N, C-alpha and C positions, 0 to 999 in steps of 0.2 A: 420302204416296207419296215414295219415295226419289228424289232428283235424281241424274242421271247426269253423269259428268265425263269429259273428254278430258285426257290428259296426253301429254307429248312431250319427248324428249331423246335425244341420241346417246349411245352407250356403255352402261355398266352402272351408272349413277349410283345410289348407295345400294343396290346389289344388287337393283335393281328393286322396292324396298320401297314406293314411292309407287303404281305400278300394282297391286302385290300388295294393298295396303290397299284400293284401290278395288274390285278383283276380289273380295276376300274378303267384302266387305259389299254386293255386288251393285250397285256404282255405276260400273263401268268401261264407258264407252261406246266408247272407242277409245284405243289407245296407239300413237303414232308414234315409231319409233326408227330406228336405222341398220341393224343386222343382227340377225336373230333366227333361231334354228335352225328350219328347216322353212318359213320364210317368204321370199318374194322369190326372185330368181334365185340369188343366192349362198347364201342360207340353204338352199335346196332342194338345190343342188349339194353342199353340205357334208355332207349326209346320206349321200352315196354315195361320196365320195372322202375317205378318212381323212386323208391329208397336208394337203389343203385345209381339212378340218374343224378341224384344230388351231388355225387362225387364229380360229375362232369358239367355242373352248371357253368354257363359262360363259355363252354368249349364250342362256340359257334359265333359267327359274325354275320350280320346282315350285309349282303353283297358279296359274300365269300361262300359260294355254293360248294357242295361236297364233291362235285366232279373235279378231277385233277388233284385231289387230296390223298396223300399216302400216309397211313398211320404206322409208326414204328412202336406200337403199344407194348409189345413184349420186351423190346429193348429198354423202354422206360421202366417197366416193372422190374426187370433185372437190375437196372441201375439203382432203383429205390432199395431193393434188397441188399445189393452190394454196398451201398452207403452205410447200412446198419452193421455190416459184417467186416468191411474192409476200410481202407483209408478213404474218406469221403471225397477229398479233392482229386485223388487219382481216378476214382470211379467216374467223377464228373467229366474228366478229360476223355476217358474211354467212351462215355455216352456222346460227347460232342463229336468225336471222330466217327462214331457209327452214323450219326446224322449227316456228317460231311460226306461219307462214302455213299450214302443213298442219294444225296443231292447231286454228287458228281455223276453217278450212274444214270440218274434221270436226265441230267443235262446232256450227257453223251447220247443217250437214246433219242432224245427229242431235238438234238442239234441246237440246243439253247445255251444261253449264258447263265451266269450265277450271280445272284444278289444275296449275300450272306452276311451275318454278324461275324465278329472276329472269332467267336467260339468255334464255329464250323469252318470258317474261311481258311484258317491256317493250313489245314490238311488239303482241303478241296482245291485251293488255288494253286497248289504245287503240281497238280495233275493236268495233263493236256485236255483241251476242249476242241470242239469242232472249229474249223477255220472261221474266223470273224466273230466268234462268240466272246462276249466281254465278261470280265471278272470284276464285279462292283462290290466293294466292302462298305457295310454300314458299321462304323465303329461306335459301339454302344457305350463302353466305359472310357474315361480318359486313359491314355496310354500308360502302361506301368512305369515307364521311365520318368514320368512326372508324378503320377499318383502314389506309387509305392514309397518313395522317399518321404512324402508327406505323412503317410500312415506310420511308418517306422520311426520317424522323428517324434511323433506324438507318443508312441509306445515307450520312448525313453523317459517320458514323464509319468506315464501310466502303464507300467510293465504288466499289469494284470491282463491287458489285452493282447500281449505279444503272441501268444500261442494261436489265438483266433485269427489274428492278422496273417500269420504265416499260412494258416489253412486257407483263408479266404483269398489270399493273393497267390496261392499255389507255390510259394517260395519254400515250402516244406518238402517239395518233390525234387526228383532228379532234374538236371538241366534240360533234358529233352521235353519234360513235362512243363517246366517253368517257362519255356519259350513258346508255349502253345498259343498265346494270344499276342505275342510281341511282334511277330514278323509278317502278319497277314498283309499289311499295307504294302510291303515290298513286292508282293506277287499280284497286287490288284492293279487294274487299269485305272481305277479312280476310287476315291474314298468319300463317303458321305458321313457327316456327323450332325448332331443336333445342337451344338453350341460352339461358340468361339473358344471356350475353355478347352473343350475336347480337341478342337483343331490345333490349338497351341501345344497341347500335350503331344500330338503327333509330330509337330515341328521339332519339339525337343528331342524326339526319337530319331529325327533325320528325314522325315517325310517332307517333300517340297510343298509349299503352301498352295501352289497352283494345281496340285493334284487333289485338293480337298475342297468339297462344297459343303456349306452349312445349310442344312434343311431342318428348321426348328420343328419340334413336335407341336401337336395341337391339343385341344382340350374340348370336351363335349360342352362345357359350360361357357366357353368363350363366345361372345357375341349375344348371349341370352340374358334376359332380365331374370336372374336367378332368384331374386327376392320375391317375385310376384307369386310363385307357387309354393313358397315355404310356409310351414305352419307358423302362426304368430308366437311371439314370446321368446325371451332369452333362455338359453339352456341353464345359466347360472345367474344369481342375483348380483354377486360381486363381479367386478371387471376381471377379465382373465386373459392371459396369453395362451396361445395354442401351439402345440407341437403335434404333427401327424406324420407317421412314417414308422419304419422298423426301428426298434431299439437297438441299433447297431453302432459300433465304435465309429465307423466312417461318417455317420450322420452328426456326430458331435453332441449327442444327448448328454454324455458325461460332463462335457464343458458347460452345457446349459444348466444342469442340475447344480453344479458347483457355483456358477454365477448367480443362480436364483437363491442359493443358500446365503450368499454374501450381500444380497440386495435388500434394500429397505422396503421393497414392495410386498414382502411376504405378509405384512399385517393388513394390507389394503387390497391386495389382488390375489388371484390364484393362477397357478400354471397347470394347464390341462394337457396331459400326454395321452394321445390316442395311438396305441401301438399294439398290434396283435402279437407280434413276436419281439421279445426282449432278450438280448444276449445274457447268459447267466452272470457274467461279470458286472452287469448293470442292475440286476434285479434288486439287490439289497439296498443300493443307494436310492433307487426309485421308490421302493416301499417305505423307506425311512424319511424321505424328504418332507418338510413341513410346507403346508399350503400347496401341495402338489396332488392332483387327482389323476389317477391312471385308469384309463378305459381300454379294455382289450379290443374294442371295435364298436363302431356304430353303423347303422344303415346309411346308404349313400344319401338318401333324402335328408336324413337328420344331420349328416356331416356338413351339408351346405349351410345349415343353420348355425352349426358350431363356427364355421368360417365367418359367416356374415356378422355374427355377434361378438367376435373376439376383438380384443384391443389390438392385437397384431398376431400374425403367424410368425413363429420363430424356429429356424432350423440352422444352427451354425455348422454346416457341413464342412468337412475337411476336403472333400472332393466329390463332385457330382457331374455325371455326363450331361445332364440337363437339369433335373430337379423338377419333375412334373408337378409335384405337390405345391411348389411355389406358384406355378401358373394357375392351379386350381384355386388357391387362396386369393390371388389377385382377381381372377374371374368372378369370385364371389364378393368382391369389393373389400377384401381384407388387406390392410397394409402388411408389409413383410420386413422381417429382420433376418438377414442371411449373409453369406459370404460371396466374394467374387469368384470363388472356385465352383461356378455353376453357370446356368443360363441367365441369371439375374441381370448382369450388365448389358445383355443383348436386348432387354425389354426397354428400348430407348424412350418410349412414350410413357413409361410407368416409373421412371427414376425418382420422381418427387414423392413417391409413396413407398420407397425402399430405403432401409437403413442398413449400412454394411458394418460387419464386425470382422476383425482379423481372425482367420481360422486358428483355433486352438488357444486364443487369448481370452481368458476368463474375465479379466478386467474390462476388456473391450465389450464383451457381451453384457456384463452387468451395467456398464455405462449406457448402452443403447436401450436396454430394458427400462432403466429409470428415466431416460429421455422420453421414451414413448409413454411411460406411465404418468409423467408429469404434464403431458399435453392435454389441453381442453378438448372436449368432445367436438367443438366447432372448428378445431384446427383443420386446415386443408389436408393435412396428412391422413385424415380419416374420411375424406370425401369419396364415398363409395362409388358414385357415378363416374368420377374422374379415374378411379382405380380400375373399374371395369373397362372403361374406354381405352385405357392404356394397353390392354392386352386383347382387345376385341378381335383383332385380325388373326389370332393364333388358333385357328380351327384345324380339325383333322383333314378337312377338304384341302386346305392350303398345304398341309404336309404332303398329301398324296400328289397334288399338282407339282410340288417341289421335287419329289422323287422322279416324276415323269419328265420334268424339264432337264434334269441331269441325264436321264437315260436317252433322251433324244439326241444327245451329242454322239452316241455310239451306234445310231441307226445307219 
């Protein structure tokens, strides 16, 4: 008999793929979230008032019906207010625990197990469950024992980011708060991760490797001929490199801007940065950079064209639990420049179209930018069909099936 599971998280983490995986295989006992279309007070109102509904666009997933969904909408509202008035990282921990408490209560009521991210798992996994109920962790970020030293070492060279790193890593909090996401694996029956890099980070923290399963994320574009439905024409006349993601310290955008400034490509190429959110410490450098075009965001359909026409996608991240944007770029036939601190080394069939840089090494980034910039358009590095084929199997259906394969061990 298949065991049932409760999952819980605010927002739209992983495009709802964890509850979708449980639902698709008949295992979803309950899902606790913040807002969901058609559920709760605000979710119900959003159905009838279109201006209000825009705040909740995307708060629904095909295949994940509203039955069994529990909305902690007022908890989320309180957390948003609290983050404006109090210490944001401490409020985030409080919100995580509120979702953990609801998940645990639902699991006890339904005699189900728990499948949780580390943010909610730390508290919930310490509590007793019904006999035979499993506690499964999905470790979203690399474990702090590996990731945090990387971030703080970089702050030694770029001290302007130190305060933000402390806030984002919660190292500015008391020990009880700092430990919030460190110990969940100890209380889990099994751990799932999206990449070997995240698995390695858990091993650094002491987790046995045989307690970890790698279940790679998917991409809606994987396996599709994305070029066939794109509008014709290049976004820019000049060849360009593309960065897509948040303008955050961890992503290495500051290293990329520094490498670009030292590169001889600035007279012949452009660097396009598509980032809706840019950390304050980066805004001035981004605005002042020569031959750099910053776009706050583009529609999804247009983004495919940016990927498809780019010389290469580049994101020299310091640490990435997976790096979904790498997969999106490759699925669009765009070669990639990135670091091994991500899922990139796991794409075994795509290695011929990936160039690696050393995390935090500006000279390494500049060298690879110029190597790619010097290649002829006919070089196999730019073979779009080969690039797409290299990641063709990374679909969300495969991810959901991978979750199910792990859970079958605990039936």
